[in-house]
TORNU-517344 format. One record per residue: residue in three letters; x, y, z of N, C-alpha, C, O, CB in turn. Coordinates in steps of 0.1 Angstrom, whole numbers, plus 5000, padded with zeros to 4 digits. Glycine has a CB too. Layout:
# TORNU-517344
+------+------+------+------+------+------+------+------+------+------+------+------+------+------+------+------+
| type |  nc1 |  nc2 |  nc3 | cac1 | cac2 | cac3 |  cc1 |  cc2 |  cc3 |  oc1 |  oc2 |  oc3 | cbc1 | cbc2 | cbc3 |
+------+------+------+------+------+------+------+------+------+------+------+------+------+------+------+------+
|  ALA |    X |    Y |    Z |    X |    Y |    Z |    X |    Y |    Z |    X |    Y |    Z |    X |    Y |    Z |
...
+------+------+------+------+------+------+------+------+------+------+------+------+------+------+------+------+
END
This chain:
# TORNU-517344
+------+------+------+------+------+------+------+------+------+------+------+------+------+------+------+------+
| type |  nc1 |  nc2 |  nc3 | cac1 | cac2 | cac3 |  cc1 |  cc2 |  cc3 |  oc1 |  oc2 |  oc3 | cbc1 | cbc2 | cbc3 |
+------+------+------+------+------+------+------+------+------+------+------+------+------+------+------+------+
|  MET | 9400 | 2631 | 2949 | 9405 | 2638 | 2960 | 9419 | 2636 | 2963 | 9423 | 2625 | 2965 | 9398 | 2635 | 2972 |
|  PRO | 9427 | 2647 | 2963 | 9441 | 2646 | 2964 | 9446 | 2640 | 2978 | 9440 | 2644 | 2988 | 9447 | 2659 | 2961 |
|  ASP | 9457 | 2632 | 2978 | 9461 | 2625 | 2990 | 9467 | 2637 | 2999 | 9476 | 2645 | 2995 | 9472 | 2614 | 2985 |
|  GLN | 9463 | 2637 | 3011 | 9467 | 2649 | 3020 | 9482 | 2648 | 3023 | 9489 | 2658 | 3025 | 9458 | 2649 | 3033 |
|  ARG | 9488 | 2635 | 3025 | 9502 | 2634 | 3027 | 9510 | 2640 | 3016 | 9519 | 2648 | 3019 | 9506 | 2620 | 3028 |
|  SER | 9507 | 2638 | 3004 | 9516 | 2644 | 2993 | 9514 | 2659 | 2992 | 9523 | 2666 | 2988 | 9512 | 2637 | 2978 |
|  ALA | 9502 | 2665 | 2996 | 9502 | 2678 | 2998 | 9511 | 2685 | 3008 | 9516 | 2696 | 3007 | 9489 | 2681 | 3001 |
|  LEU | 9513 | 2677 | 3020 | 9523 | 2681 | 3029 | 9537 | 2679 | 3026 | 9547 | 2686 | 3030 | 9519 | 2675 | 3041 |
|  ILE | 9538 | 2669 | 3018 | 9554 | 2665 | 3015 | 9558 | 2676 | 3004 | 9570 | 2680 | 3005 | 9555 | 2648 | 3008 |
|  GLN | 9551 | 2680 | 2994 | 9555 | 2688 | 2984 | 9562 | 2702 | 2990 | 9573 | 2705 | 2986 | 9543 | 2690 | 2975 |
|  PRO | 9555 | 2709 | 2998 | 9560 | 2722 | 3003 | 9573 | 2719 | 3011 | 9583 | 2727 | 3011 | 9549 | 2730 | 3012 |
|  ALA | 9574 | 2708 | 3019 | 9586 | 2705 | 3026 | 9598 | 2703 | 3016 | 9609 | 2708 | 3018 | 9585 | 2692 | 3035 |
|  LYS | 9595 | 2696 | 3005 | 9605 | 2692 | 2995 | 9610 | 2706 | 2988 | 9621 | 2709 | 2986 | 9599 | 2680 | 2983 |
|  VAL | 9600 | 2713 | 2985 | 9603 | 2727 | 2979 | 9612 | 2735 | 2988 | 9621 | 2742 | 2983 | 9590 | 2735 | 2975 |
|  ALA | 9608 | 2735 | 3001 | 9616 | 2743 | 3010 | 9630 | 2738 | 3012 | 9640 | 2745 | 3013 | 9609 | 2744 | 3025 |
|  ALA | 9631 | 2724 | 3012 | 9645 | 2719 | 3013 | 9653 | 2721 | 3001 | 9665 | 2723 | 3003 | 9644 | 2705 | 3015 |
|  THR | 9647 | 2721 | 2989 | 9654 | 2723 | 2977 | 9658 | 2739 | 2976 | 9669 | 2741 | 2972 | 9645 | 2719 | 2965 |
|  GLY | 9650 | 2748 | 2981 | 9654 | 2761 | 2981 | 9665 | 2764 | 2991 | 9674 | 2772 | 2988 | 9642 | 2769 | 2984 |
|  ALA | 9665 | 2758 | 3002 | 9676 | 2759 | 3011 | 9689 | 2754 | 3006 | 9700 | 2760 | 3008 | 9673 | 2753 | 3023 |
|  LEU | 9688 | 2742 | 2999 | 9699 | 2737 | 2993 | 9704 | 2745 | 2981 | 9716 | 2746 | 2979 | 9697 | 2724 | 2989 |
|  GLU | 9695 | 2751 | 2973 | 9700 | 2760 | 2963 | 9708 | 2771 | 2969 | 9720 | 2774 | 2964 | 9689 | 2765 | 2955 |
|  ARG | 9703 | 2778 | 2979 | 9710 | 2789 | 2986 | 9724 | 2784 | 2991 | 9734 | 2791 | 2990 | 9702 | 2796 | 2998 |
|  GLU | 9725 | 2773 | 2996 | 9737 | 2768 | 3001 | 9746 | 2765 | 2991 | 9758 | 2768 | 2992 | 9735 | 2756 | 3010 |
|  ILE | 9743 | 2759 | 2979 | 9751 | 2757 | 2968 | 9756 | 2770 | 2961 | 9767 | 2771 | 2957 | 9744 | 2750 | 2958 |
|  ALA | 9745 | 2780 | 2961 | 9750 | 2793 | 2955 | 9760 | 2799 | 2963 | 9769 | 2806 | 2958 | 9738 | 2803 | 2954 |
|  ASP | 9760 | 2797 | 2976 | 9770 | 2803 | 2985 | 9784 | 2796 | 2983 | 9795 | 2802 | 2983 | 9764 | 2802 | 3001 |
|  LEU | 9783 | 2782 | 2981 | 9795 | 2775 | 2978 | 9801 | 2780 | 2965 | 9813 | 2781 | 2964 | 9793 | 2760 | 2977 |
|  ILE | 9794 | 2783 | 2955 | 9798 | 2786 | 2941 | 9804 | 2801 | 2942 | 9815 | 2803 | 2936 | 9784 | 2786 | 2931 |
|  THR | 9798 | 2810 | 2948 | 9803 | 2823 | 2949 | 9817 | 2823 | 2957 | 9827 | 2830 | 2953 | 9793 | 2832 | 2957 |
|  GLN | 9817 | 2815 | 2967 | 9830 | 2814 | 2974 | 9842 | 2807 | 2967 | 9853 | 2812 | 2967 | 9828 | 2806 | 2986 |
|  ALA | 9838 | 2796 | 2961 | 9848 | 2788 | 2954 | 9854 | 2796 | 2942 | 9866 | 2795 | 2939 | 9843 | 2776 | 2950 |
|  LEU | 9845 | 2803 | 2935 | 9849 | 2810 | 2924 | 9852 | 2825 | 2926 | 9856 | 2832 | 2916 | 9838 | 2809 | 2914 |
|  ASN | 9851 | 2829 | 2938 | 9853 | 2844 | 2941 | 9844 | 2853 | 2933 | 9849 | 2864 | 2929 | 9868 | 2847 | 2939 |
|  LEU | 9833 | 2849 | 2932 | 9823 | 2858 | 2923 | 9820 | 2872 | 2930 | 9821 | 2873 | 2942 | 9808 | 2850 | 2920 |
|  GLU | 9818 | 2880 | 2921 | 9814 | 2893 | 2927 | 9799 | 2896 | 2928 | 9794 | 2907 | 2932 | 9819 | 2904 | 2919 |
|  VAL | 9791 | 2885 | 2925 | 9778 | 2884 | 2926 | 9774 | 2878 | 2939 | 9780 | 2868 | 2944 | 9772 | 2877 | 2914 |
|  VAL | 9763 | 2883 | 2946 | 9758 | 2878 | 2958 | 9750 | 2865 | 2956 | 9742 | 2865 | 2947 | 9750 | 2889 | 2965 |
|  ALA | 9753 | 2855 | 2965 | 9746 | 2843 | 2963 | 9731 | 2843 | 2961 | 9725 | 2836 | 2953 | 9749 | 2835 | 2974 |
|  THR | 9725 | 2852 | 2969 | 9712 | 2853 | 2968 | 9706 | 2859 | 2955 | 9694 | 2858 | 2952 | 9707 | 2860 | 2980 |
|  GLU | 9714 | 2866 | 2948 | 9710 | 2871 | 2934 | 9712 | 2861 | 2922 | 9710 | 2864 | 2910 | 9719 | 2884 | 2932 |
|  ILE | 9716 | 2849 | 2926 | 9717 | 2839 | 2914 | 9704 | 2834 | 2912 | 9697 | 2831 | 2922 | 9726 | 2826 | 2917 |
|  ASP | 9698 | 2835 | 2900 | 9686 | 2830 | 2896 | 9687 | 2814 | 2894 | 9695 | 2809 | 2887 | 9681 | 2837 | 2882 |
|  PRO | 9678 | 2808 | 2903 | 9680 | 2792 | 2902 | 9679 | 2786 | 2889 | 9685 | 2776 | 2885 | 9671 | 2785 | 2910 |
|  GLU | 9670 | 2793 | 2881 | 9666 | 2788 | 2867 | 9676 | 2792 | 2856 | 9676 | 2786 | 2845 | 9652 | 2793 | 2864 |
|  ALA | 9685 | 2802 | 2859 | 9693 | 2807 | 2849 | 9704 | 2798 | 2846 | 9709 | 2791 | 2856 | 9698 | 2822 | 2852 |
|  PRO | 9709 | 2796 | 2834 | 9720 | 2787 | 2829 | 9732 | 2792 | 2838 | 9734 | 2804 | 2840 | 9723 | 2787 | 2812 |
|  LEU | 9740 | 2782 | 2842 | 9754 | 2783 | 2848 | 9763 | 2788 | 2838 | 9772 | 2796 | 2842 | 9759 | 2770 | 2853 |
|  TYR | 9762 | 2783 | 2826 | 9772 | 2785 | 2814 | 9767 | 2798 | 2808 | 9755 | 2801 | 2808 | 9772 | 2773 | 2804 |
|  GLY | 9776 | 2804 | 2801 | 9774 | 2815 | 2791 | 9765 | 2827 | 2796 | 9769 | 2834 | 2805 | 9768 | 2809 | 2780 |
|  ASP | 9753 | 2828 | 2790 | 9746 | 2840 | 2792 | 9740 | 2842 | 2806 | 9737 | 2853 | 2810 | 9735 | 2841 | 2782 |
|  GLY | 9739 | 2830 | 2813 | 9733 | 2832 | 2827 | 9742 | 2836 | 2836 | 9744 | 2848 | 2837 | 9728 | 2819 | 2832 |
|  LEU | 9750 | 2828 | 2844 | 9760 | 2832 | 2854 | 9773 | 2834 | 2847 | 9781 | 2841 | 2853 | 9761 | 2822 | 2864 |
|  GLY | 9775 | 2829 | 2835 | 9787 | 2833 | 2827 | 9799 | 2824 | 2830 | 9810 | 2828 | 2827 | 9791 | 2846 | 2829 |
|  LEU | 9796 | 2813 | 2835 | 9807 | 2804 | 2838 | 9813 | 2797 | 2826 | 9806 | 2796 | 2816 | 9802 | 2793 | 2848 |
|  ASP | 9825 | 2792 | 2827 | 9831 | 2784 | 2817 | 9834 | 2771 | 2822 | 9829 | 2768 | 2833 | 9843 | 2790 | 2812 |
|  SER | 9842 | 2761 | 2814 | 9842 | 2747 | 2817 | 9852 | 2747 | 2830 | 9851 | 2738 | 2839 | 9848 | 2738 | 2804 |
|  ILE | 9861 | 2756 | 2830 | 9871 | 2754 | 2843 | 9863 | 2757 | 2855 | 9864 | 2750 | 2865 | 9884 | 2763 | 2843 |
|  ASP | 9854 | 2768 | 2855 | 9846 | 2770 | 2867 | 9836 | 2759 | 2870 | 9833 | 2756 | 2882 | 9837 | 2783 | 2865 |
|  ILE | 9831 | 2752 | 2860 | 9823 | 2741 | 2863 | 9830 | 2730 | 2870 | 9826 | 2723 | 2879 | 9815 | 2737 | 2851 |
|  LEU | 9842 | 2728 | 2865 | 9850 | 2717 | 2871 | 9853 | 2721 | 2886 | 9853 | 2712 | 2895 | 9863 | 2715 | 2863 |
|  GLU | 9856 | 2733 | 2889 | 9858 | 2738 | 2902 | 9846 | 2736 | 2911 | 9846 | 2731 | 2922 | 9862 | 2752 | 2902 |
|  ILE | 9834 | 2740 | 2905 | 9821 | 2737 | 2912 | 9820 | 2721 | 2916 | 9817 | 2718 | 2927 | 9808 | 2742 | 2902 |
|  ALA | 9822 | 2713 | 2906 | 9820 | 2700 | 2907 | 9829 | 2695 | 2919 | 9824 | 2687 | 2928 | 9824 | 2693 | 2894 |
|  LEU | 9841 | 2700 | 2919 | 9851 | 2696 | 2930 | 9845 | 2700 | 2944 | 9844 | 2691 | 2953 | 9865 | 2702 | 2928 |
|  VAL | 9841 | 2711 | 2945 | 9837 | 2717 | 2957 | 9822 | 2709 | 2963 | 9820 | 2706 | 2974 | 9834 | 2734 | 2955 |
|  VAL | 9814 | 2707 | 2953 | 9802 | 2700 | 2956 | 9805 | 2686 | 2960 | 9799 | 2681 | 2970 | 9793 | 2700 | 2944 |
|  SER | 9814 | 2679 | 2953 | 9818 | 2666 | 2955 | 9823 | 2664 | 2970 | 9819 | 2655 | 2978 | 9829 | 2661 | 2945 |
|  LYS | 9832 | 2674 | 2974 | 9838 | 2673 | 2987 | 9826 | 2676 | 2998 | 9824 | 2669 | 3008 | 9851 | 2684 | 2988 |
|  ARG | 9818 | 2686 | 2996 | 9809 | 2690 | 3005 | 9798 | 2680 | 3008 | 9793 | 2679 | 3019 | 9805 | 2703 | 3000 |
|  TYR | 9793 | 2673 | 2998 | 9782 | 2666 | 2997 | 9785 | 2649 | 2996 | 9776 | 2641 | 2996 | 9774 | 2671 | 2986 |
|  GLY | 9797 | 2646 | 2994 | 9801 | 2632 | 2992 | 9795 | 2627 | 2979 | 9790 | 2616 | 2978 | 9795 | 2623 | 3004 |
|  ILE | 9795 | 2634 | 2968 | 9790 | 2629 | 2956 | 9802 | 2629 | 2947 | 9810 | 2637 | 2947 | 9779 | 2637 | 2952 |
|  GLU | 9802 | 2617 | 2938 | 9811 | 2616 | 2929 | 9806 | 2622 | 2914 | 9796 | 2617 | 2909 | 9815 | 2602 | 2929 |
|  ILE | 9811 | 2631 | 2909 | 9808 | 2637 | 2897 | 9819 | 2634 | 2887 | 9830 | 2640 | 2888 | 9805 | 2653 | 2898 |
|  LYS | 9817 | 2624 | 2877 | 9828 | 2623 | 2869 | 9828 | 2633 | 2857 | 9817 | 2637 | 2852 | 9828 | 2608 | 2864 |
|  SER | 9839 | 2637 | 2852 | 9841 | 2648 | 2842 | 9837 | 2642 | 2829 | 9832 | 2650 | 2821 | 9856 | 2653 | 2842 |
|  GLU | 9837 | 2630 | 2826 | 9833 | 2625 | 2813 | 9818 | 2621 | 2813 | 9813 | 2615 | 2803 | 9841 | 2613 | 2808 |
|  SER | 9812 | 2623 | 2823 | 9797 | 2619 | 2824 | 9788 | 2626 | 2813 | 9790 | 2638 | 2811 | 9791 | 2623 | 2838 |
|  GLU | 9780 | 2619 | 2807 | 9771 | 2625 | 2796 | 9759 | 2633 | 2805 | 9752 | 2642 | 2800 | 9764 | 2612 | 2786 |
|  GLU | 9758 | 2631 | 2817 | 9748 | 2637 | 2826 | 9752 | 2651 | 2829 | 9743 | 2659 | 2832 | 9747 | 2629 | 2838 |
|  ASN | 9765 | 2654 | 2829 | 9769 | 2668 | 2834 | 9762 | 2680 | 2827 | 9760 | 2690 | 2833 | 9784 | 2669 | 2832 |
|  HIS | 9759 | 2679 | 2815 | 9752 | 2690 | 2808 | 9739 | 2692 | 2815 | 9735 | 2704 | 2817 | 9749 | 2686 | 2793 |
|  ARG | 9732 | 2682 | 2819 | 9719 | 2683 | 2827 | 9721 | 2689 | 2841 | 9715 | 2699 | 2845 | 9713 | 2669 | 2828 |
|  ILE | 9732 | 2681 | 2847 | 9734 | 2685 | 2861 | 9737 | 2699 | 2864 | 9732 | 2706 | 2873 | 9744 | 2676 | 2867 |
|  PHE | 9747 | 2704 | 2854 | 9750 | 2719 | 2856 | 9743 | 2728 | 2847 | 9748 | 2739 | 2844 | 9764 | 2722 | 2853 |
|  GLN | 9731 | 2725 | 2843 | 9723 | 2734 | 2835 | 9719 | 2746 | 2842 | 9719 | 2757 | 2836 | 9711 | 2727 | 2831 |
|  SER | 9716 | 2745 | 2855 | 9711 | 2757 | 2863 | 9715 | 2753 | 2879 | 9720 | 2742 | 2882 | 9694 | 2760 | 2861 |
|  LEU | 9714 | 2763 | 2887 | 9715 | 2761 | 2901 | 9705 | 2751 | 2906 | 9707 | 2742 | 2915 | 9715 | 2774 | 2909 |
|  ARG | 9692 | 2753 | 2900 | 9682 | 2744 | 2905 | 9684 | 2729 | 2901 | 9681 | 2720 | 2909 | 9668 | 2750 | 2900 |
|  ALA | 9690 | 2726 | 2889 | 9692 | 2713 | 2884 | 9703 | 2708 | 2893 | 9702 | 2696 | 2897 | 9696 | 2712 | 2869 |
|  LEU | 9714 | 2716 | 2897 | 9724 | 2711 | 2905 | 9720 | 2707 | 2919 | 9725 | 2698 | 2925 | 9734 | 2720 | 2905 |
|  ALA | 9711 | 2716 | 2924 | 9706 | 2712 | 2937 | 9697 | 2700 | 2937 | 9698 | 2693 | 2947 | 9699 | 2724 | 2943 |
|  GLU | 9690 | 2698 | 2927 | 9681 | 2686 | 2927 | 9690 | 2673 | 2925 | 9687 | 2663 | 2930 | 9670 | 2687 | 2915 |
|  PHE | 9700 | 2675 | 2917 | 9711 | 2664 | 2916 | 9716 | 2660 | 2930 | 9717 | 2649 | 2935 | 9723 | 2668 | 2907 |
|  VAL | 9721 | 2672 | 2937 | 9727 | 2670 | 2950 | 9717 | 2663 | 2960 | 9720 | 2653 | 2968 | 9732 | 2683 | 2956 |
|  ALA | 9705 | 2669 | 2960 | 9696 | 2663 | 2969 | 9693 | 2648 | 2967 | 9692 | 2640 | 2977 | 9683 | 2669 | 2968 |
|  ALA | 9693 | 2643 | 2954 | 9691 | 2629 | 2951 | 9702 | 2621 | 2954 | 9701 | 2609 | 2956 | 9688 | 2628 | 2938 |
|  MET | 9715 | 2627 | 2953 | 9728 | 2618 | 2954 | 9737 | 2620 | 2966 | 9746 | 2612 | 2968 | 9736 | 2622 | 2942 |
|  ARG | 9733 | 2630 | 2975 | 9742 | 2633 | 2986 | 9743 | 2622 | 2995 | 9734 | 2614 | 2997 | 9737 | 2645 | 2992 |
|  THR | 9756 | 2621 | 3002 | 9757 | 2611 | 3013 | 9761 | 2620 | 3025 | 9763 | 2614 | 3036 | 9769 | 2600 | 3009 |
|  LYS | 9763 | 2632 | 3024 | 9767 | 2640 | 3037 | 9756 | 2650 | 3039 | 9756 | 2658 | 3048 | 9781 | 2648 | 3035 |
+------+------+------+------+------+------+------+------+------+------+------+------+------+------+------+------+
END
């Protein structure tokens, strides 16, 4: 029999991640002056190349904005960056786990 607490926690976690995804999508569109509406960004689509079409300079700008907004240190030489910036969802999950603000 499943634990009732975990059944209650999961939807709250998903809702919080969804809200954070929307917030970060809005930060990305503002920081990069994108012509796409934040709500149109697919949370699973790649941020690089075929997905949102960002390049390494764009990712650096996003890292700076996210670092300032959420109190997270993202080092440019980190091997985790490929995973962190894989998609909007991956970035939101990283922020949720590491944020200080």
